[in-house]
C-alpha positions as CSV (number, residue, x, y, z in Angstrom):
1,M,-14.4,214.9,-232.9
2,V,-13.7,211.8,-234.9
3,R,-16.2,211.4,-237.8
4,V,-16.0,208.4,-240.1
5,R,-18.3,207.1,-242.8
6,F,-19.4,204.0,-244.6
7,A,-20.5,204.7,-248.1
8,P,-21.9,201.7,-250.0
9,S,-23.2,201.7,-253.5
10,P,-26.7,200.2,-253.7
11,T,-26.0,198.0,-256.7
12,G,-26.2,194.7,-254.8
13,Y,-26.1,193.1,-251.4
14,L,-23.8,194.0,-248.6
15,H,-20.9,191.6,-249.0
16,I,-18.4,190.4,-246.4
17,G,-15.7,192.9,-247.5
18,G,-18.1,195.9,-247.2
19,A,-19.4,194.7,-243.9
20,R,-15.8,194.5,-242.5
21,T,-15.1,198.1,-243.7
22,A,-18.3,199.3,-242.1
23,L,-17.4,197.5,-238.9
24,F,-13.9,199.0,-238.7
25,N,-15.3,202.4,-239.1
26,Y,-18.0,201.7,-236.5
27,L,-15.5,200.4,-234.0
28,F,-13.1,203.3,-234.5
29,A,-15.9,205.8,-234.1
30,R,-17.2,204.2,-230.9
31,H,-13.7,203.7,-229.4
32,N,-13.0,207.4,-229.9
33,N,-16.5,208.6,-228.9
34,G,-17.0,209.8,-232.4
35,K,-19.7,209.6,-235.1
36,F,-20.4,206.9,-237.6
37,I,-22.1,208.2,-240.7
38,L,-23.9,206.2,-243.5
39,R,-23.9,207.7,-247.0
40,I,-25.5,206.1,-250.1
41,E,-23.3,206.5,-253.2
42,D,-26.0,206.1,-255.8
43,T,-24.5,207.9,-258.8
44,D,-24.4,204.6,-260.8
45,Q,-28.0,205.1,-261.8
46,E,-28.2,202.2,-264.2
47,R,-27.4,199.6,-261.5
48,S,-28.5,201.3,-258.2
49,T,-31.8,200.1,-256.8
50,K,-33.9,200.8,-253.8
51,E,-34.1,197.0,-253.2
52,S,-30.3,196.9,-252.8
53,E,-30.3,199.9,-250.6
54,A,-33.0,198.3,-248.3
55,E,-31.0,195.1,-248.1
56,I,-27.8,196.9,-247.2
57,L,-29.6,198.8,-244.4
58,E,-31.1,195.6,-243.2
59,A,-27.7,193.9,-243.0
60,L,-26.1,196.8,-241.2
61,K,-28.9,196.8,-238.6
62,W,-28.7,193.0,-238.2
63,L,-25.0,193.3,-237.5
64,G,-25.7,196.0,-234.9
65,L,-23.9,198.7,-236.8
66,D,-26.3,201.5,-236.2
67,W,-25.3,204.8,-237.8
68,D,-25.5,208.2,-236.0
69,E,-26.2,210.2,-239.2
70,G,-27.6,209.0,-242.5
71,P,-30.8,207.7,-244.0
72,G,-33.7,207.7,-241.6
73,K,-31.9,209.8,-239.0
74,S,-33.2,213.2,-240.0
75,A,-36.2,214.9,-241.6
76,D,-34.0,215.7,-244.7
77,D,-32.0,212.8,-246.1
78,S,-30.7,214.7,-249.1
79,M,-27.2,215.1,-247.5
80,Y,-26.8,211.3,-247.6
81,Y,-27.7,210.5,-251.2
82,Q,-25.3,211.6,-254.0
83,T,-28.0,211.9,-256.6
84,K,-29.7,214.5,-254.4
85,R,-26.5,216.6,-254.3
86,L,-25.8,217.1,-258.0
87,P,-26.2,221.0,-257.8
88,V,-23.5,221.0,-255.0
89,Y,-21.0,219.1,-257.2
90,H,-21.7,221.2,-260.2
91,K,-21.2,224.4,-258.2
92,H,-17.7,223.1,-257.2
93,I,-16.9,222.1,-260.8
94,E,-17.9,225.5,-262.1
95,S,-15.6,227.1,-259.5
96,L,-12.7,224.9,-260.6
97,L,-13.3,225.8,-264.3
98,A,-13.5,229.5,-263.5
99,S,-10.2,229.4,-261.5
100,G,-8.4,227.5,-264.3
101,K,-7.8,224.5,-262.1
102,A,-10.0,222.4,-264.4
103,Y,-10.8,222.4,-268.1
104,K,-13.3,221.1,-270.6
105,C,-12.1,218.2,-272.7
106,F,-13.7,217.7,-276.1
107,C,-11.7,214.7,-277.1
108,T,-14.0,212.0,-278.5
109,K,-13.9,208.3,-277.6
110,D,-12.4,207.5,-281.0
111,E,-9.6,210.1,-280.5
112,L,-8.8,208.7,-277.0
113,D,-8.8,205.2,-278.4
114,A,-6.4,206.2,-281.1
115,K,-4.1,207.8,-278.4
116,R,-4.4,204.6,-276.3
117,K,-3.5,202.3,-279.3
118,A,-0.5,204.6,-280.1
119,A,0.7,204.2,-276.5
120,E,0.3,200.4,-276.8
121,S,2.3,200.3,-280.0
122,A,5.1,202.4,-278.4
123,K,4.9,200.1,-275.4
124,T,4.3,203.0,-273.1
125,G,1.6,203.3,-270.5
126,F,-1.4,205.4,-271.7
127,K,-1.9,208.7,-270.1
128,Y,-4.0,211.5,-271.5
129,D,-1.7,214.1,-273.1
130,G,-3.6,217.2,-272.0
131,T,-4.6,218.2,-275.5
132,C,-7.6,220.2,-274.5
133,A,-5.8,221.9,-271.6
134,H,-4.1,224.1,-274.2
135,L,-7.2,225.2,-276.0
136,T,-7.7,229.0,-276.2
137,P,-10.8,230.5,-274.8
138,E,-11.9,231.2,-278.3
139,Q,-11.4,227.5,-279.3
140,V,-13.4,226.4,-276.3
141,K,-16.3,228.8,-277.1
142,A,-16.4,227.6,-280.7
143,K,-16.7,224.0,-279.6
144,E,-19.3,224.9,-277.1
145,D,-21.3,226.8,-279.7
146,A,-21.1,223.7,-281.9
147,K,-22.7,221.8,-279.1
148,L,-19.8,219.3,-278.9
149,P,-20.0,217.1,-275.8
150,Y,-17.2,217.4,-273.2
151,T,-15.9,216.0,-270.0
152,V,-14.3,218.1,-267.3
153,R,-10.7,217.3,-266.3
154,L,-8.7,218.5,-263.3
155,K,-5.2,219.8,-264.0
156,I,-2.6,217.7,-262.2
157,P,0.9,219.0,-261.6
158,K,3.4,217.3,-263.9
159,D,6.4,217.5,-261.5
160,G,6.9,216.4,-257.9
161,E,5.1,213.6,-256.1
162,T,1.9,213.0,-254.1
163,V,2.4,211.6,-250.6
164,V,-0.4,209.6,-249.0
165,S,0.2,209.5,-245.2
166,D,-1.6,206.3,-244.4
167,L,-2.4,205.2,-240.8
168,V,-2.0,201.6,-241.8
169,R,0.6,201.6,-244.5
170,G,2.8,204.6,-243.6
171,E,3.8,206.9,-246.5
172,V,2.9,205.9,-250.0
173,K,4.5,208.1,-252.7
174,V,3.2,208.5,-256.3
175,A,5.0,210.5,-258.9
176,N,2.7,213.2,-260.4
177,A,4.1,212.5,-263.8
178,T,2.3,209.1,-263.8
179,L,-1.1,210.7,-263.2
180,D,-3.7,211.7,-265.8
181,D,-5.5,215.0,-265.8
182,I,-8.3,213.1,-264.2
183,I,-11.9,213.4,-265.3
184,I,-14.2,214.9,-262.6
185,M,-17.4,215.1,-264.7
186,R,-18.6,212.8,-267.5
187,A,-20.0,214.1,-270.8
188,D,-23.6,213.4,-269.5
189,G,-23.0,215.9,-266.7
190,M,-22.6,213.3,-263.9
191,P,-19.7,213.9,-261.6
192,I,-17.4,210.9,-261.1
193,Y,-16.8,209.0,-257.9
194,N,-13.4,210.4,-257.1
195,F,-14.8,213.9,-257.2
196,V,-18.1,213.5,-255.3
197,V,-16.5,211.4,-252.5
198,V,-14.1,214.3,-251.8
199,V,-16.9,216.9,-251.7
200,D,-19.1,214.6,-249.6
201,D,-16.4,213.8,-247.1
202,A,-15.6,217.5,-246.8
203,D,-19.2,218.6,-246.3
204,M,-19.7,215.9,-243.7
205,G,-16.6,216.8,-241.8
206,I,-15.1,213.4,-242.2
207,T,-11.8,213.2,-240.2
208,H,-10.7,209.7,-241.0
209,V,-11.3,207.8,-244.3
210,I,-11.1,204.1,-243.5
211,R,-11.6,201.9,-246.5
212,G,-10.2,198.9,-248.4
213,E,-6.7,198.9,-249.9
214,D,-8.3,198.6,-253.4
215,H,-9.1,202.3,-253.0
216,L,-5.5,203.2,-252.4
217,S,-4.9,203.9,-256.0
218,N,-7.7,206.5,-256.0
219,T,-6.2,208.4,-253.0
220,P,-3.5,210.4,-254.8
221,K,-6.1,211.6,-257.3
222,Q,-8.4,212.6,-254.5
223,I,-5.7,214.4,-252.7
224,H,-5.3,216.6,-255.8
225,I,-9.0,217.3,-255.7
226,Y,-8.8,218.3,-252.1
227,N,-6.0,220.6,-252.9
228,A,-7.7,222.2,-255.8
229,L,-10.8,222.8,-253.7
230,G,-8.7,224.2,-250.9
231,I,-10.1,221.6,-248.5
232,P,-8.0,220.1,-245.6
233,L,-7.1,216.4,-246.0
234,P,-8.7,213.8,-243.7
235,Q,-6.5,211.0,-242.4
236,F,-6.5,207.9,-244.5
237,A,-6.3,204.3,-243.4
238,H,-6.4,201.6,-246.1
239,I,-7.3,198.2,-244.6
240,P,-6.2,194.9,-246.1
241,L,-8.3,193.0,-248.6
242,I,-10.2,189.9,-247.6
243,L,-8.9,186.9,-249.6
244,G,-10.2,183.5,-250.5
245,A,-8.3,180.3,-249.7
246,D,-6.4,180.7,-253.0
247,K,-5.2,184.2,-251.8
248,S,-7.2,186.0,-254.5
249,K,-9.7,188.7,-253.5
250,L,-12.8,187.1,-251.9
251,S,-15.6,186.6,-254.4
252,K,-18.7,184.5,-255.0
253,R,-16.6,181.7,-256.4
254,H,-15.1,181.2,-252.9
255,G,-18.6,180.6,-251.4
256,E,-21.0,182.8,-249.5
257,V,-20.2,186.4,-249.4
258,S,-23.6,188.1,-248.6
259,V,-24.0,189.1,-245.0
260,L,-27.7,188.3,-244.9
261,R,-27.1,184.8,-246.2
262,Y,-25.1,184.2,-243.1
263,R,-28.1,185.2,-241.1
264,D,-30.3,182.9,-243.1
265,N,-27.8,180.1,-242.7
266,G,-28.0,180.3,-238.9
267,Y,-25.1,182.5,-237.8
268,L,-25.5,184.9,-234.9
269,P,-24.8,188.6,-235.7
270,Q,-22.3,188.8,-232.9
271,S,-20.4,185.8,-234.4
272,V,-20.2,187.5,-237.8
273,V,-19.1,190.8,-236.2
274,N,-16.5,188.9,-234.1
275,Y,-15.0,187.1,-237.0
276,L,-15.0,190.1,-239.3
277,A,-13.1,192.1,-236.7
278,L,-10.3,189.5,-236.7
279,L,-9.9,189.7,-240.5
280,G,-7.0,192.1,-240.8
281,W,-6.8,193.2,-237.2
282,S,-5.6,191.4,-234.1
283,P,-6.0,192.1,-230.4
284,E,-3.1,192.2,-228.0
285,S,-4.3,189.1,-226.3
286,E,-4.7,185.6,-227.9
287,D,-8.4,185.6,-227.3
288,T,-10.6,185.1,-230.3
289,V,-14.2,185.4,-228.9
290,F,-15.3,189.0,-228.2
291,T,-18.5,190.9,-227.6
292,M,-19.2,194.1,-229.5
293,E,-18.5,196.0,-226.3
294,Q,-15.2,194.4,-225.9
295,L,-14.2,195.1,-229.5
296,I,-15.1,198.7,-229.1
297,K,-12.9,199.0,-226.0
298,I,-9.8,197.4,-227.6
299,F,-10.0,198.3,-231.3
300,S,-7.3,200.5,-232.8
301,L,-5.9,201.2,-236.3
302,E,-2.4,200.6,-235.0
303,R,-3.1,196.8,-234.9
304,V,-4.6,196.6,-238.4
305,H,-2.4,194.5,-240.7
306,K,-1.0,195.4,-244.0
307,S,-1.3,192.0,-245.6
308,G,-4.5,190.4,-246.8
309,A,-6.7,188.4,-244.5
310,V,-7.8,184.9,-245.6
311,F,-11.5,184.2,-245.0
312,D,-12.0,180.9,-243.2
313,N,-15.6,179.9,-242.7
314,S,-14.7,177.2,-240.2
315,K,-13.3,179.7,-237.8
316,M,-16.4,181.8,-238.0
317,M,-18.4,178.6,-237.4
318,Y,-16.3,177.8,-234.3
319,I,-17.0,181.3,-232.9
320,N,-20.7,180.8,-233.7
321,G,-20.7,177.5,-231.8
322,V,-19.1,179.2,-228.8
323,N,-21.7,181.9,-228.8
324,I,-24.6,179.5,-229.1
325,R,-23.4,177.5,-226.1
326,S,-23.2,180.7,-224.1
327,M,-26.8,181.9,-224.8
328,Q,-29.6,181.8,-222.3
329,A,-32.5,179.4,-223.0
330,D,-35.2,181.8,-224.0
331,E,-32.9,183.9,-226.2
332,L,-31.6,180.8,-228.0
333,T,-35.1,179.3,-228.4
334,G,-36.4,182.6,-229.8
335,M,-33.6,182.7,-232.4
336,C,-34.1,179.0,-233.3
337,M,-37.8,179.3,-233.8
338,P,-37.8,180.7,-237.3
339,F,-35.7,177.8,-238.5
340,L,-38.1,175.3,-236.9
341,L,-41.0,177.1,-238.5
342,K,-39.4,177.2,-241.9
343,S,-38.6,173.5,-241.7
344,G,-42.3,172.6,-241.0
345,L,-41.4,170.8,-237.8
346,V,-43.3,173.4,-235.8
347,T,-46.4,175.4,-236.6
348,E,-47.1,179.0,-235.5
349,E,-49.6,177.6,-233.0
350,Q,-47.2,175.0,-231.6
351,S,-44.5,177.6,-231.3
352,K,-46.7,179.1,-228.5
353,S,-48.6,176.2,-227.1
354,D,-45.6,173.8,-227.0
355,Y,-43.0,176.5,-226.2
356,E,-41.6,174.8,-223.1
357,K,-41.2,171.5,-224.8
358,I,-39.5,173.2,-227.8
359,K,-37.2,175.1,-225.4
360,H,-36.3,171.8,-223.7
361,I,-35.3,170.3,-227.1
362,V,-33.3,173.4,-228.0
363,L,-31.3,173.1,-224.8
364,L,-30.7,169.4,-225.4
365,Q,-29.1,170.3,-228.7
366,Q,-27.3,173.4,-227.6
367,E,-23.9,171.8,-227.1
368,K,-24.1,170.2,-230.6
369,M,-25.1,173.2,-232.7
370,K,-22.6,175.2,-234.6
371,T,-25.4,177.1,-236.4
372,L,-29.0,177.7,-235.7
373,A,-29.9,176.2,-239.0
374,E,-28.7,172.8,-237.9
375,L,-31.4,172.5,-235.2
376,P,-34.2,171.1,-237.5
377,E,-32.0,168.3,-238.9
378,L,-30.6,167.5,-235.5
379,S,-34.0,167.4,-233.8
380,A,-36.4,166.2,-236.5
381,Y,-37.0,162.9,-234.7
382,F,-38.4,164.7,-231.6
383,F,-41.1,166.3,-233.7
384,R,-42.0,163.7,-236.3
385,D,-43.8,160.4,-235.7
386,E,-41.9,158.6,-238.4
387,I,-38.0,158.6,-238.5
388,T,-35.6,157.7,-241.3
389,M,-32.2,156.1,-240.5
390,T,-29.1,157.8,-241.6
391,D,-26.5,155.8,-243.5
392,E,-24.3,155.6,-240.4
393,A,-27.3,154.4,-238.3
394,K,-28.0,151.7,-240.8
395,K,-24.4,150.4,-240.4
396,V,-24.8,150.3,-236.6
397,W,-28.2,148.5,-237.0
398,E,-26.7,145.8,-239.2
399,K,-23.5,145.5,-237.1
400,N,-25.7,144.6,-234.1
401,S,-28.2,142.4,-235.8
402,A,-27.5,139.4,-233.5
403,E,-28.3,141.3,-230.3
404,R,-30.7,144.0,-231.3
405,G,-33.8,141.8,-230.9
406,R,-33.0,141.2,-227.2
407,V,-32.1,144.9,-226.7
408,L,-35.5,145.9,-228.0
409,E,-37.3,143.3,-225.9
410,V,-35.7,144.5,-222.7
411,L,-36.2,148.2,-223.6
412,K,-39.9,147.6,-224.3
413,K,-40.4,145.9,-221.0
414,I,-38.6,148.6,-219.1
415,I,-40.6,151.5,-220.7
416,E,-43.9,149.6,-220.3
417,E,-43.2,149.2,-216.6
418,T,-41.4,152.4,-215.6
419,G,-42.4,155.0,-218.3
420,T,-39.7,157.3,-219.6
421,D,-38.5,159.1,-216.5
422,K,-34.8,159.3,-217.3
423,A,-33.5,158.4,-213.8
424,K,-35.7,155.3,-213.5
425,V,-35.0,154.2,-217.1
426,E,-31.3,154.6,-216.7
427,E,-31.3,152.6,-213.5
428,R,-33.4,149.7,-215.0
429,I,-31.5,149.7,-218.3
430,R,-28.1,149.2,-216.8
431,I,-29.4,146.4,-214.5
432,D,-31.7,144.6,-217.0
433,M,-29.4,144.8,-220.0
434,E,-26.5,143.4,-218.0
435,A,-28.8,140.6,-216.7
436,A,-29.6,139.8,-220.3
437,G,-25.9,139.5,-221.1
438,L,-25.8,142.7,-223.3
439,K,-22.8,145.0,-223.3
440,S,-23.3,148.8,-223.0
441,K,-21.6,149.5,-226.3
442,V,-24.2,147.3,-228.0
443,F,-27.5,148.3,-226.3
444,M,-26.7,152.0,-226.1
445,H,-26.1,152.2,-229.9
446,V,-29.1,150.0,-230.7
447,I,-31.4,152.1,-228.5
448,R,-30.2,155.4,-230.0
449,V,-30.6,154.2,-233.6
450,T,-34.0,152.7,-232.8
451,L,-35.4,155.8,-231.2
452,S,-33.8,158.6,-233.3
453,G,-32.5,157.1,-236.6
454,T,-29.1,158.7,-235.9
455,T,-25.9,157.8,-234.2
456,M,-25.4,161.2,-232.5
457,G,-27.5,163.4,-230.3
458,P,-28.0,164.5,-226.7
459,G,-27.7,162.1,-223.7
460,L,-29.6,158.9,-224.4
461,F,-31.7,159.1,-221.3
462,D,-32.6,162.7,-221.9
463,M,-33.7,161.7,-225.3
464,I,-35.9,158.9,-224.1
465,E,-37.5,161.1,-221.5
466,T,-38.1,163.9,-224.1
467,L,-39.6,161.5,-226.7
468,G,-42.0,160.1,-224.1
469,R,-43.6,156.7,-223.6
470,E,-45.9,156.6,-226.7
471,K,-43.2,157.6,-229.3
472,C,-40.6,155.2,-227.7
473,L,-43.0,152.2,-227.7
474,A,-44.2,152.9,-231.3
475,R,-40.6,153.1,-232.6
476,I,-39.5,149.9,-230.7
477,A,-42.5,148.1,-232.2
478,K,-41.7,149.3,-235.7
479,A,-38.0,148.4,-235.4
480,G,-38.8,145.0,-234.1
481,A,-41.4,144.2,-236.7
């Protein structure tokens, strides 16, 4: 059975790159009827926090990437936290030391710095020279008796090459002569990332390691650890990096990179998932909008790209707009309500007592919205008694200064006599405005600016009906004052 994992470090929020890696793992597992496992790599004890972990879990749940095994899925979570598995790692390290596949390195930081500077002076790449690999048992014991600190290094063959058989990149070859005897345990007794990830993946039965290409340089080292431990290799797939517009790795300076910030900015989870899937992967068709179910059905590693994928927020916003327009009324209203509440346009009580009215306003704006967060600004004039003209509306107002008085006079008479039923108002406006010698491009713009303070919005007669008689007459009176 296919078993994949996503293993974030709880040292910050879940960023777009991490979310895309989690998504590819999730889609691959679901497509192959496999298991998606979540593991928390918390060995960086100085920076790891429970708050970061909680935010990562929240983001994964919001995206719909529910894990089959991991935190919260069993009575004993110790398997899924590296800090709870230290005895396991130490047992393997002791085994490697006993078999002579690893050794204790007593070189100090000063000694290593001196070797590094010598390599720089000679203009050769620094690589640990294996000094401590040649210590006799007696020398090792003497240093231990002297309580000298040490790291543990894995012996790497000096000849031949290491071949990474990658499902995305094909064969990647690295000469063993270029590799250090890698450290697998620091002097403080904490095993390092490259070692623990191998042990964890083996113990969890991971069949496919799908991760970003920035991990590719670690893979030859990890292969040597697999071999030293006598553990079969999983299959590797290194997916392309996500890049900013300047083609450098996506980072904070390119804009928003936190998944939950997209939620807070009014993006739908299915839109974020949809767009992330298209970053470094392409379907056989030219379609760009997919549901999670469709992505699971068509996803394959064979169609993952080798080159980096440029993040384009406008494309994700386009997908978000498409998804908003396809939503049912109650679902969309429910997702918009938090933004209306946060804006202060609606109270908790009104969200219940005026629900049908609010839903009607949401539906009027559905075609215009690209994000849920836009709704309060688009719709403020429906909820507030007072309105403020936008700069564009002021230009329209001044442009039509000669005719606007007559427009308001006719509009006031119509609403006083017919109310705001959109069919009746539309019929009267077209007849009465024409009789007053007013052109549609004039009266339509003046009416919209008068009643909403904007130049854009839903259909004019829908807007009049939704505002109602009292609000319309009050705004006409204020505009004509």
